[in-house]
FIZASE-873770 format. One record per residue: x negated, y negated, z negated of N, C-alpha, C in turn. Coordinates in steps of 0.001 Angstrom, whole numbers, padded with zeros to 6 digits, always signed. Each point is the difference from the previous one (the first is absolute). Layout:
XYZXYZXYZ/...
//
This chain:
-000951+001321-000008+001105-001258+000112-001307-001230-000323/-001145-000229+000557-001015-000997+000048+000574-001143+000972/-000085-001121-000737+000554-001343+000914+001176-000143+000222/+001108+001139-000345+001202-000395+000319+000590-001101-000744/-000707-000903-000995+000596-001558-000849-000617-000743+001087/-000766+000557+001128-000322-001468+001044+001628+000155+000757/+000534-000299-000253+001848-000250+000988-000003-001235+000452/+000532-000716-000309+000312-001370-000001+000351-000774-000816/+000073-001564+000807+000175-000889-000933+001189+000224-000791/+000573-000582-000793+001495+000204-000907+000809-001511-000065/+001083-000338+000742+000511-001532-000441+001398+000892-000440/-000076+000403-001378+001319-000237-000672+000875-000924-000705/+001071+000391+000201+001327-001141-000609+001015+001192-000088/+000137+001044+000061+001049+000763+000306-000337+001669-000670/+001140+000359+000066+000167+001638-000263-000574+000665-000944/-000070+001130-000329-000761+000777-001035+000266-000538-001478/+001287-000387-000192+000082-000564-001358-000269-001480-000015/-000539-000993+000909-000564-000878-000262+000943-001504+000785/+001078+000443+000358+000640-000684+000793+000922-001619-000900/-000082+000537-001577+000908-000265-000538-000718-001394-000501/-001365+000221-000032-001133-000661-000170+000054-001203+000723/-000240+000392+001264-000188-000589+001245+001321-001272+000235/+001221+000533-000224+001078-001368-000287-000321-000575-001310/-000450+000544-000914-000041-000703-001035-000940-001703+001057/-001141+000628+000594-001207-000989+000273+001160-000849+000936/+000575+000607+000664+000685-000998+001031+000606-000787-000517/+001305+000344-001343+000658-000990-000970-000790-000990-000165/-001004+000151-000869-001223-000683-000472-000032-001296+000975/-000649+000189+001458-000278-000455+000339+001073-001026+001064/+001156+000425-000703+001062-001037+000988+000576-001244-001414/-000318+000962-001064+000270-001018-000977-000883-000920-000342/-001526+000320+000374-000659-001077+000148+000176-000987+000736/+000715+000091+001496+000414-000611+000793+001242-000904-000428/+000295+000290-000641+001903-000236-000607-000829-001068-000796/-000900+000038-001080-000606-000673-000593-000610-001445+000525/-001019+000258+001205-000337-000746+000485+000836-001084+000541/+001115+000619+001155+000942-001160+000003+000536-000658-001241/+000538+000498-000663+001034-000788-000993-001588-001069-000693/-001233+000573-000169-000578-001177-000329-000264-001362+000848/-000015+000144+001254-000059-000569+001302+001027-000754-000156/+001374+000128-000187+001334-000537+000072-000103-001004-001107/-000221+001002-000926-000234-001383-001278-000650-000727+000262/-001385-000090-000141-000874-000844+000194+000178-001110+001056/+000437+000639+001368+000643-000688+000979+001194-001315-000404/+000649+000002-000858+001311-000797-000717-000915-000682-000887/-000958+000744-000803-000507-001127-000938-000568-000674+000801/-001505+000264+001086-000803-001123+000238+001292-000893+001191/+000535+000587+000642+001019-001495+000593+000702-001183-000750/+000812+000646-001140+000519-000779-000632-001251-000893-000410/-001119+000453-000471-001237-001279-000852-000053-000550+001340/-000575+000196+001099-000244-000785+001683+001137-001061+000084/+001266+000734-000094+001079-000818+000104+000005-001268-000705/-000159+000293-001298-000156-001310-000902-000605-000749+000225/-001544+000570+000123-001303-000554+000395+000198-001550+001745/+000645+000718+000720+000293-000718+000949+000843-001060+000003/+000787-000136-000748+001295-001124-000361-001342-001348-001082/-000609+000794-000474-001113-000735-000700-000822-000763+001133/-000642+000860+000788-000495-000759+000857+000353-000754+000850/+001345-000279+000124+000695-000906+001105+000407-001201-000774/-000117+000113-001233-000075-000768-001219-001241-001165-000365/-000934+000995-000318-001189-000693-000165-001137-000039+001450/+000166+000914+000807-001296-000831+001046-001375+000984-000400/+000319+000609-000665-001558+000602-000394-000329+001143+001076/-001451-000235+000054-000275+000839+001180-000772+001159-000511/-000631+000082-000797-000155+001525-001043+001269+000490-000105/+001152-000559-000525+001036+001026-000365+000818+000406+001399/-000127-001170+000707+000374+000971+001544-000716+001356+000334/-001397-000406-000081-001016+001671-000055+000462+000641-000565/+000350+000181-001377-000068+001126-001073+001789+000606+000609/+000764-001586+000487+001414+000933+000212-000029+000845+001453/-000666-000565+000446-000070+000793+001604-000667+001639-000312/-000976-000228-000791-000896+000984-000164+000839+001069-000744/+001355-000099-001255+000662+000558-000864+001353+000731+001121/+000343-001285+000860+001200+000983+001184-001154+001245+001093/-000996-000858+000043-000564+001231+000962-000018+001465-000714/-000577-000068-001675+000334+000999-000473+001256+000711-000633/+000822-000986+000157+001191+000695-000450+000310+001316+001538/+000133-000954+000928-000070+000655+001549-000417+001428+000488/-001745+000218-000933-000682+001178+000145+000969+001088-000627/+000774-000134-000354+000843+001479-000783+000761-000043+001170/+000434-000552+000577+001005+000875+001507-001081+000850+000381/-001221-000205+000601-000632+001062+001107-000347+001320-001329/-000119-000394-001342-000502+001207-000878+001060+000641-000231/+001209-000760+000214+001490+000895-000672+000594+001255+001530/-000654-000654+001295+000184+000687+001007-001007+001120+000198/-001144-000146-000547-000775+000955-000281+000135+001275-000620/+000371-000774-001279+000613+001166-001075+001751+000606+000645/+000289-000256+000173+001310+000405+001358-000441+001305+000809/-001041-000731+000769-000454+000873+001063-000717+001227-000463/-000682-000291-000997-000998+001387-000901+000993+000916-000518/+001106-000142-000099+000850+000790-000681+000767+001083+001050/-000368-000398+001772+000154+000684+000388-000761+001517+000485/+001230+000947+000355-000561+001096-000402-001162+000381+001860/-001165+000695-000256-001130+000288+000938+000891+000669+001226/-000311-000140+001099+000808+000095+001144-001190+001344+001249/-000107+000209+000865-000747+000616+000934-001217-001246+000447/+001201-000987-000161-001180-001374+000493-000978-000154-000844/+000598-000453-001045-000732-000796-001248+000287+001256-001321/-001280+000822+000430+000104+001179-000963-000337-000471-001265/-000692-000884-000264-000320-000329-001369+001240-001147-000949/+000657-000279+001419+001528-000988-000799-000667-001205+000621/+000850-001179-000744-000509-000999+000001-000576-001022-001027/-000388+000924-000914-000967-000819-001300-000998-001283+000352/-000700+000390+001300-000989-001299+000279+000641-001255+000454/+001269-000162-000008+000707-001028+000192-000343-000845-000575/-000151+000574-001648-000251-000919-001875-001346-000612+000806/-001022+000507+000358-001382-000662+000454+000080-001112+001060/+001099+000293+000830+000049-000515+001102+000495-001599-000669/+000962+000183-000820+000909-000952-000490-000996-001183-000966/-000984+001103-000530-001039-000655-000552-000672-001022+000570/-000564+000203+001338-000655-000804+000872+000739-001540+000221/+001846+000378+000275+000365-001297+000207+000199-000645-001541/-000183+000251-001006+000005-001226-001385-002026-000214+000050/-000676+000757+000573-001379-000622+000125+000453-001225+001541/+000334+000358+000680+000333-001310+000737+000597-001361-000471/+000788+000396-000492+001135-000845-000730-000897-000794-000668/-001022+000635-001261-000729-000880-000565-001111-000806+000909/-000381+000750+000639-000745-001148+000707+000723-000866+000803/+001095+000053+000575+000663-001241+000822+000612-001280-001289/-000079+000416-000810+000628-001066-001282-001613-000740-000762/-001091+001059+000295-001368-000721-000201+000196-001091+001055/-000099+000334+001083-000234-000986+001020+000993-001282-000058/+001346+000160-000509+001147-000939-000061-000255-001138-000965/-000852+000888-001354+000039-000965-001151-001594-000917+000555/-000909+000606+000382-001059-000683+000658+000364-001352+000760/+000808+000598+000997+000298-000807+000970+000186-001433-000858/+001936+000555-000928+000562-001114-000420-001175-000604-001027/-000872+000385-000636-000907-000914-000837-001131-000861+000666/-000266+000624+000904-000601-000851+001077+000255-001192+000789/+001534+000434-000083+000994-001755+000855+000109-001001-001440/+000236+000850-001447+000240-000894-000886-001341-001038-000189/-001048+000855+000251-001451-000597-000580+000031-001359+001001/+000248+000366+001373-000456-001108+001307+001384-001124+000124/+001086+000402-000440+001169-000514-000272+000867-000214-000853/-000718-000819-001694+000788+000841-001095+001413-000669+000012/+000814+000578-000947+001380-000594+000374+000161+000159-001972/+000708-000998-000313+000479+000031-001449+000838+000954-000664/-000449+000512-001223+000635+000906-000312+000963-000578-001371/+001651+000306+000302+000689-000386-001059+000239+000973-001289/+000524-000550-000679+000653+000550-001451-001510+001277-000458/-000619-000545+000080-001599+001198-000236+000865+000709-001276/+000356-000144-000475+000056+000432-001389+001345+002034+000942/+000698-000844+000471+001059+001030+000661-001191+001244+001009/-000895-001038+000630-000981+001153+000341-000689+001110-001101/-000085-000501-000919-000878+000557-001378+000880+001040-000178/+001241-000175-000069+001416+000803-000582-000178+001050+001190/-000118-000452+001355+000588+001304+000995-001172+000937+000042/-001499-000531-000495-001005+000382+000107-000117+001330-001339/+000644-000195-001252+000212+000982-000714+001268+000925+000519/+000813-000645+000608+001114+001232+000338-000568+001012+001223/-000819-000402+000696-000762+000890+001060-000476+000790-000606/-001065-000517-000713-001182+001324-001227+000978+000882-000657/+001147-000257-000420+000491+000775-001046+000840+001020+001141/+000531-000596+001170+000924+000809+000691-001045+001268+000950/-001010-000439+000289-001214+000330+000664-000548+001458-000902/-000642-000451-001351-000211+000872-000877+000618+001162-000359/+001272+000026-000336+001037+000641-000434-000001+001521+001254/+000368-000974+001487+000102+000889+000847-001459+000748+000468/-001559-000617-000186-000904+000776-000015-000188+001056-000964/+000619-000127-001270-000503+001448-000816+001196+001034+000130/+001033-000506+000497+001157+000993+000174-000420+000182+001506/-000420-000274+001168-000616+000452+000944-001014+001202+000486/-001304-000773-001209-000939+001101+000062+000181+000951-000910/+000488+000099-001167+000411+001005-001116+000689+001154+000734/+001052-000456+001191+000579+001039+000887-000827+000690+001053/-000738-000690+000218-001122+000081+001537-000746+001015-000817/-000549-000358-001257-001007+001160-000376+000987+001311-000442/+000616-000005-000786+001397+001016-000204+000101+000996+000891/+000436-000638+001361+000734+001147+001154-001948-000262+000677/-000659-000642-000047-001508-000001+000999+000271+000004+001583/+001072-001662-000182+000043-000763+000986-001560-001311-000098/-001111+000011+001247-000632-000749-000067+000467-001082+000331/+001049-000035+001108+000902-001151+000669+000924-000602-000709/+000400+000648-001260+000936-001144-001266-001484-000123-000665/-000928+000459-000771-000765-000673-000722-000646-001281+000861/-000399-000143+001249-000807-000945+000304+001261-001514+000484/+001419+000274+000132+000753-000633-000088+000561-000706-001298/-000608+000939-001270-000180-000663-001237-000990-000667-000237/-001249+000155+000567-000914-001022-000233+000188-000961+001028/+000739-000160+000892+000104-001003+000670+001170-001057-001241/+001069+000683-000169+000524-001085-001063-000784-000316-001103/-000323+000923-000965-001211-000893-000987-001024-001228+000411/-000298+000187+001155-001000-000822+000772+000890-001418+000021/+001413+000263+000505+000727-001154+000301+000529-000579-001381/-000158+000737-001231+000695-000534-000962-001604-000858-000619/-001014+000358-000052-001166-000823-000252-000156-001259+000998/+000585+000078+001335-000174-001176+000523+001389-001011+000132/+000797+000600-001020+000990-000892-000610-000468-000904-001160/-000780+000556-000751-000919-000495-001079-000595-001080+000460/-000722+000284+001291-000836-000933+000957+000729-001685+000313/+001516+000716+000327+000884-001126+000212+000133-000994-001344/+000337+000562-000984-000042-000634-001689-001035-000871-000205/-001270+000866+000340-001036-000758-000126-000352-001722+000913/+000697+000317+001362+000257-001025+000881+000611-000974-000095/+000963+000423-000776+001196-000756-000228-000877-001177-001148/+000037+000717-000801-000851-000739-001136-001049-001203-000031/-000533+000784+001437-001603-001329+000498+000644-000927+000497/+001261+000110+000563+000705-001054+000330+000522-000492-000328/+000763+000128-001569+000210-000580-001013-000720-000876-000909/-001384+000446+000451-001224-000543-000654-000715-001294+001011/+000891-000269+000691-000994-000830+000844-000679+000398+001399/+000073+001300+000333-001069+000482+001087+001106+000700+001330/+000285-000437+000594+001228+000009+001043-000972+001215+000556/-001236-000159+000666-000246+000987+000665-000314+001429-000807/+000317+000485-001329+000514+001313-000379+000796+000665+000475/+000828-000631+000695+001037+000904+000210-000770+000964+001507/-000262-000549+000994-000612+000449+000748-001299+000891-000147/-000560-000241-000793-001029+000918-000275+000222+000885-000802/+001161-000219-000800+000351+001272-000580-000020+000918+001070/+001055-000375+000705+000389+000561+001042-000903+001101+001074/-001307-000554+000143-001038+000540+000469-000392+001219-000828/-000165-000594-001525-000605+001649-000599+001137+000795-000127/+001036-000364+000303+001152+001107+000333+000180+000353+000956/-000892-000228+001021-000536+000877+001105-001206+001038-000135/-000764-000513-000410-001186+000683-000615+000758+000925-000977/+000762-000106-000910+000460+001442-000515+001244+000836+000935/+000347-000406+000590+000485+000662+001063-000710+000754+000936/-001267-000084-000135-001220+000564+001214-000334+001237-000996/-000092-000536-001347-000369+001101-000870+000591+001292+000205/+001744-000217-000541+000614+000766-000063+000066+000978+001287/-000222-000949+001085+000023+000796+001443-000795+001030+000117/-000941-000428-000815-001546+000932+000498+000229+001071-001309/+000990+000165-000945-000269+001258-000821+001268+000725+000754/+001375-000677+000517+000946+000520+000387-000554+000684+001205/-000324-000463+001301-000652+000723+001120-001131+001210-000933/-000416-000155-000863-001143+001509-000472+001098+000819-000540/+001274-000259-000483+000885+001503-000298+000615+000503+001079/+000627-001145+001186+000543+000666+001026-000778+000411+000747/-001513-000501+000791-000542+000239+000423-000609+001911-000132/-000197-000225-001425-000896+001081-000686+001311+001295+000732/+001307-000225-000672+000766+001032+000639-000084+000420+001392/+000031-001013+000528-000096+000427+001491-001465+000568+000484/-000450-000130-000415-001196+000993-000482-000492+001232-000055/+001238+000216-000809+000017+001291-001151-000798-000208-000547/-000156-000921-000937-000926-000196-000893+001138+000462-001799/-000663+001046-001152+000420+000468-000794-000895-000456-001038/+000347+000314-001816-000732-000376-000893-001191+001512+000045/-001129-000164+000091-000731+001455-000317+000154+001326-000981/+000596-001857-001111+000214+001288-001305+001322+000841+000769/+000810-000292+000512+001303+001151+000522-000720+000974+001041/-000816-000100+000116-001126+001292+001022-000596+000620-000934/-000258-000732-000647-000770+001142-001125+001099+000841-000620/+000981-000572-000576+000829+000893-001143+000279+001101+001193/+000889-000648+001156+000320+001245+001154-000580+001209-000315/-001769-000446-000076-000779+000860+000633-000360+001038-001384/+000239-000623-001385-000159+000464-001075+001360+000759-000485/+001057-000026+000796+001362+000041-000475-000227+001878+000727/-000010-000025+001279-000412+000872+000847-000975+001232-000499/-000955-000280-000493-001067+000555-000372+000141+000972-001173/+001451-000841-001046+000527+001039-001188+000587+000984+000558/+000788-000050+000898+000731+001115+000518-000532+001503-000312/+000589+000559-000899-000376+001433+000200-000320+000749+001560/-001766+000478+000364+000564+000454+001316-000764-000738+000957/-000301-001398-000199-000896-000875+000684-001338+000023-000587/-000898+000515+001163-001368-000009-000447-000906-001506+000142/+000730-000446+001160-000607-001503+000050+001169-000921+000625/+000047-001200-000168+001086-001006+001112-001219-001029+000107/+000472-000789+001638-000732-000926+000077+000520-000253+001279/-000732-001219+000410+000636-000764+001653+001223-000211-000521/+000272-000757-001176+001226-000818-000357+000273-001155+001054/+000741+000046+000587+000703-001306+000783+001036-000204-000615/+000584-001619+000330+001060-000613-000821+000160-001250+000884/+001398+000271+000767+000759-001555+000219+001267-000523-000634/+000003-001254+000149+001356-000586-000406+001330+000067+000955/+001015+000392+000015+001228-000534+001141+001027-000246-000971/-000534-001883+000440+001342-000517-000935-000708-000093-001343/+000993+000584-000969-000387-000049-001602-000242+001481-000329/-000028+000999+001047+000161+000948-000709-001953+000847+001015/-000838+000910-001064-000976+000447+000649+000086+001457+000645/-000673+000105+000459-000208+001184+001125-001786+000518-000119/-000084+001526-000402-000869+000562-000011-000237+001105+000592/-001262+000333+000863-000688+001297+000608-001385+000534-000828/-000381+001026-000448-001104+000571-000496-000140+001152+000184/-001304+000551+000036-000442+001455+000155-000271+000763-001392/+000666+001022-000477-000706+001073-000932-000558+000984+000982/-000646+000623-001245-001039+001065+000112+000492+001234-001023/+000551+001309+000720+000742+000528-001050-000929+001813+000541/+000139+000978-001129-000635+001169+000238+000397+000461+001592/-001251+000371+000689+000201+000494+001420+000675+001105+000343/+000121+000750-001147+000756+001457-000338+001271+000076-000321/+000929-001493+000009+001836-000095+000127+000467+000068+001256/+001306+000760-000287+000547-000184+001537+000796-001314+000511/+000385-000286+000604+000766-001573+000505+001084-000058-000796/+000399+000955-000587+001071-000397-000991-000335-000823-001003/-000966+000489-000936-000614-000344-000945-000712-001095-000143/-000367-000386+001054-000767-000637+000541+001178-001235+000112/+000738+000184+000743+001193-000597-000089+000861-000785-001065/+000446+000820-001361+000209+000146-001269-000868-001128-000636/-001619+000019+000436-000640-001022-000902+000085-001031+000482/-000123-000295+001522+000697-001229+000425+000694-000937+000131/+001650+000798-000519+000642-000422-000647-000317-000180-001425/-000947+000466-000889+000259-000621-001359-000781-001084+000259/-001207-000107+001072-000665-001187-000131+001025-001270+000556/+000952+000112+000756+000625-001084+000412+000646-000259-001187/+000697+001358-000760+001156-000876-001337-001004-000543-000928/-001011+000215-000311-000802-000502-001071-000513-001507+000648/-000402+000065+000871-000027-001176+000443+000666-001387-000060/+001506+000459+000601+001182-000899+000087+000185-000577-001823/-000247+001240-000546+000374-000397-001627-001356-000727-000695/-001019-000200+000599-001126-000273-001067-000125-001300+000820/-000099-000694+001533-000009-001012+000660+000971-000859+000327/+000173-001444-001019+001498-000841+000232-000322-000279+001714/+001343-000224+000218+000781-000080+001106-000539+000767+001229/-000577+001133-000110-000242+001192+001200+000753+000648+000272/+001017+000001+001210+001038+000759+000008-000533+001112+001448/-000871-000090+000577-000276+001893+000999-001634-000268+000090/-000138+001400-000241-001345+000832+000392-000268+000590+000693/-001215-000048+000632-000143+001184+001143-001437+000334-000362/+000090+001584-000700-001362+000719-000170-000462+001029+000728/-000831-000041+000265-000485+001215+000818-001149+000756-000521/+000414+001091+000507-000763+001322-001148-001497+000775+000994/-000956+000125-000872-001163+000306+000480-000276+001501-000428/-000777+000642+000294-000727+000759-001400-000931-000722-000418/-000561+000549-001294-001319-000384-000468-000831+000577+000464/-001088-000632-000084-001438+000968+000868-000554+000951-001150/+000022+001037+000250-000382+001318-000925-001576-000075-000313/
//
């Protein structure tokens, strides 16, 4: 029976007593999508209300810094739309054309988030430079300060909520959107500083703070792009790879586990690896060990929903 274990790769999510576990994994992934959509709806409403209140105050005060902050907040609210669409698409079942499903739509939505952040940086910078070249009086300075405080509170609450849910469900796009909202909150505080500067007799403080806001947006652009493009390039936490390798090696009958590869599909992980087993095992015995490795990895590695296990004979 030598070398019978060197049979084939095993991609398991069904049969032989494992079906209900796969259903649990699918239900968990669907529940994660529902939580993501719920987070986006709640944060959209919160940011839209915040930005609308600020827009009214922009008309009253004429503040350039507040205008830039308001536009950024509207843009942040609107990024919820492509993300929500992506979460809905990600819940569709795999097909003969899209054999892995449409989970990667979430990563594409993350690209939209990055582009929106970039566009808002350009707009804020343009308005700030225009304000320096053609200064406009800022009316009702303390109203500007109050608007900045409103913007900070609204954005910080949304940022914490988005980032918490994003990390819990493993969504890089939602985390990036949370980072976007957090930076909006800090730039709203910058609006407060600009208003105070104007009140103290330094009119240029308003557009100068607008330029500072542009720089802050560029920093969050860098962080968000790192999150999103890392996912597009199949970046994963090396600790998860180490955990999968150790977990596979713990299964009885596994002589060696290596060549672990992992990738995100939306907010769920997929993995493939090779295990070496006793060369005297027959195909059925090697198949059983592969199933056990699959199940053990799904329990051990957070958000791992699919595993392909390749069995090969251990060197004698």
